[in-house]
C-alpha positions in Angstrom: -7.8 136.5 -7.2 -9.8 136.6 -4.0 -9.7 139.7 -1.8 -7.8 139.8 1.4 -7.7 142.1 4.5 -5.6 145.1 3.9 -3.5 144.5 7.1 -2.7 141.0 5.8 -1.5 142.4 2.6 1.1 144.4 4.4 2.4 141.3 6.1 2.4 139.3 2.9 4.4 142.1 1.3 6.9 142.0 4.2 6.3 145.6 5.2 5.1 145.3 8.7 3.0 143.1 11.1 -0.8 143.0 10.9 -1.0 144.9 14.3 1.3 147.5 13.1 -0.6 147.9 9.8 -3.9 148.3 11.6 -2.4 151.2 13.5 -1.1 152.8 10.4 -4.4 152.4 8.6 -6.2 153.9 11.6 -3.8 156.8 11.5 -4.7 157.6 7.9 -1.3 156.8 6.5 -2.5 154.2 4.0 -4.4 154.8 0.8 -6.2 152.4 -1.6 -6.7 153.5 -5.1 -5.9 157.0 -4.0 -8.4 157.2 -1.2 -7.6 157.0 2.5 -8.0 153.4 3.7 -10.4 152.4 6.4 -10.2 149.7 9.1 -11.5 146.4 7.9 -11.0 147.1 4.2 -10.4 144.3 1.8 -8.3 144.5 -1.3 -7.5 142.4 -4.4 -3.7 142.1 -4.7 -2.4 143.1 -8.2 -5.7 144.9 -8.9 -6.1 147.5 -6.2 -3.3 150.1 -5.7 -1.9 150.5 -2.2 0.4 153.2 -1.0 1.9 153.8 2.5 3.2 157.3 3.3 3.0 158.0 -0.4 5.0 154.9 -1.5 3.6 151.9 -3.4 3.2 148.7 -1.4 3.7 145.8 -3.8 3.8 142.0 -3.4 7.2 140.5 -4.1 7.2 138.4 -7.3 8.8 135.5 -5.4 8.1 135.4 -1.7 9.8 132.8 0.3 8.5 132.1 3.9 11.3 131.7 6.5 11.1 130.7 10.1 13.7 131.4 12.6 14.3 131.1 16.3 16.2 133.7 18.4 17.5 133.5 21.9 16.4 137.0 22.9 18.6 138.6 25.6 17.3 140.7 28.3 17.0 144.5 27.5 15.6 144.0 24.0 12.1 144.9 23.0 10.0 142.4 21.1 9.3 144.8 18.3 10.8 145.7 14.9 11.2 149.4 15.8 11.1 151.9 18.8 10.4 155.6 18.6 12.5 156.0 21.8 15.6 154.5 20.3 15.7 151.5 22.6 17.2 148.1 21.4 14.9 145.8 19.5 15.0 142.3 18.3 15.0 143.7 14.7 18.8 144.5 15.3 19.5 140.9 16.1 17.8 139.4 13.0 18.8 142.1 10.4 20.8 139.4 8.4 18.0 136.8 8.3 17.4 137.4 4.6 13.9 138.8 4.7 11.8 141.1 7.0 10.5 138.8 9.8 8.3 139.6 12.7 7.9 138.2 16.2 5.4 135.5 16.9 4.0 136.6 20.3 6.3 138.5 22.5 8.7 138.4 25.4 8.9 141.3 28.0 12.0 143.5 27.7 13.2 142.0 31.0 12.6 138.5 29.9 14.8 136.3 27.7 14.9 133.1 25.8 13.2 131.5 22.8 11.4 133.8 20.4 10.1 132.7 17.0 10.1 135.1 14.0 8.7 134.7 10.5 7.3 136.4 7.4 4.5 134.0 7.2 1.6 136.1 8.4 -1.0 133.2 8.4 1.1 131.0 10.6 2.0 133.8 13.0 -1.8 134.5 13.4 -2.5 130.8 13.9 0.2 130.4 16.6 -1.0 133.4 18.6 -4.6 132.5 18.6 -5.8 131.3 22.1 -7.7 128.3 20.7 -4.5 126.6 19.6 -3.1 126.5 23.2 0.4 125.7 22.2 2.4 125.3 25.4 5.2 127.8 26.3 7.6 126.6 28.9 9.7 128.9 31.1 12.4 128.6 33.7 11.7 131.1 36.5 14.2 132.1 39.0 12.7 133.6 42.2 14.0 134.8 45.5 13.7 132.6 48.6 12.8 128.9 49.0 9.5 128.0 47.4 7.3 126.0 49.8 4.9 123.2 48.9 2.0 125.5 49.8 3.2 128.2 47.5 3.7 125.7 44.7 0.1 124.5 45.3 -1.1 128.1 45.0 0.7 128.5 41.7 -0.9 125.3 40.3 -4.3 126.2 41.4 -6.9 128.3 39.4 -5.9 132.0 39.7 -7.3 135.3 38.7 -5.1 138.2 37.6 -6.4 141.7 36.9 -9.9 140.4 36.8 -9.1 137.6 34.3 -9.5 133.9 35.1 -6.2 132.3 33.9 -5.9 128.9 32.3 -4.2 126.4 34.7 -0.4 126.8 34.8 1.6 123.7 35.5 4.3 124.7 38.0 7.2 122.5 39.2 10.1 123.2 41.6 13.3 122.1 39.7 15.9 123.4 42.0 16.9 125.3 45.1 20.3 127.0 45.4 21.1 129.1 48.4 18.4 131.8 48.8 16.8 131.3 45.4 14.6 128.7 43.6 14.0 127.8 40.0 10.5 126.9 38.8 9.4 125.3 35.5 6.1 126.9 34.4 4.0 125.7 31.4 1.6 128.3 30.0 -1.1 127.8 27.4 -1.8 131.5 27.1 0.3 134.6 27.5 -1.3 137.4 29.4 0.7 140.6 29.9 3.5 139.9 32.4 1.4 136.9 33.6 4.3 134.9 35.2 5.6 137.9 37.1 2.0 138.8 38.4 1.4 135.3 39.4 4.5 135.0 41.4 4.0 138.5 42.9 0.4 137.3 44.0 2.0 134.6 46.2 4.8 136.6 47.5 7.6 135.6 45.1 9.9 138.0 43.3 11.1 137.0 39.9 14.8 137.6 39.3 15.2 135.9 36.0 12.6 134.7 33.4 13.7 132.5 30.5 11.5 130.9 27.9 13.1 127.5 26.9 10.4 126.0 24.7 7.4 126.6 22.5 5.8 123.2 22.1 8.3 120.8 20.9 10.7 123.5 19.8 13.4 124.0 22.4 16.0 126.7 22.8 18.9 124.2 23.1 22.4 125.6 23.2 21.6 128.7 21.0 23.7 131.5 22.4 22.0 134.7 23.7 21.5 137.2 20.9 22.0 134.6 18.2 19.4 133.1 15.7 19.1 130.1 13.4 16.6 129.0 10.8 14.1 126.3 12.0 14.5 122.9 10.4 12.0 121.7 8.0 10.7 119.3 10.6 10.3 122.2 13.1 8.4 124.4 10.6 6.1 121.6 9.6 5.4 120.9 13.3 4.4 124.6 13.8 2.1 124.4 10.7 0.3 121.5 12.4 0.0 123.3 15.7 -3.8 122.8 16.1 -3.4 119.0 16.2 -0.1 119.2 18.1 -1.4 121.7 20.8 -4.4 119.3 21.6 -1.9 116.4 22.0 0.4 118.5 24.1 -2.2 119.7 26.5 -1.8 117.1 29.3 -2.0 119.2 32.4 -5.8 119.0 32.8 
């Protein structure tokens, strides 16, 4: 059998995400063949012995990949655990039938569509910048958004010293003293939408992700999850081709 990266082994075994495994390896909590593991190590599953906090980490004999979508409510962290005891999405998908991990993230104060899976390869593929799968948000802001402000949001923008990819922004409704924007992102910088809006004088009062590529939130209730259909899962696995076809804002 070919060797694989140690952090990928943890994901394949359904123990934790690659990022979490990297942190545990760096902290010296993982051993390979009795020796403390190092960052970047590769192992051969079934040949090398891996332990985490003294307990063996073994590949399940029959591992079934599952793919689910969750309507994340506000107030939940996009993580599987929290040392401060705050609510996490893990609580909402505890009955999914396997340990799954978020694909990307949503801020604690944001809500909407979140994908989770135990397929580490697909999760890595979906979060890699080169695939540019569009993520669509409905953004409620205070005040009436002018044409000039809309033009600014659609124009090239730099946030925290980083030049953002263009974000297609449309005004979809105005009700009273608030407006709702539809924003399509092809990357996900930290709190990007909130920072973009702040830079043009808008305050975000509600932020909801409604779609990732062709997968839409639909009528899934807040806090609920469901398995993706076979068609949706196959769509995600073909994300490289799909993302190129979907990128129409240039």
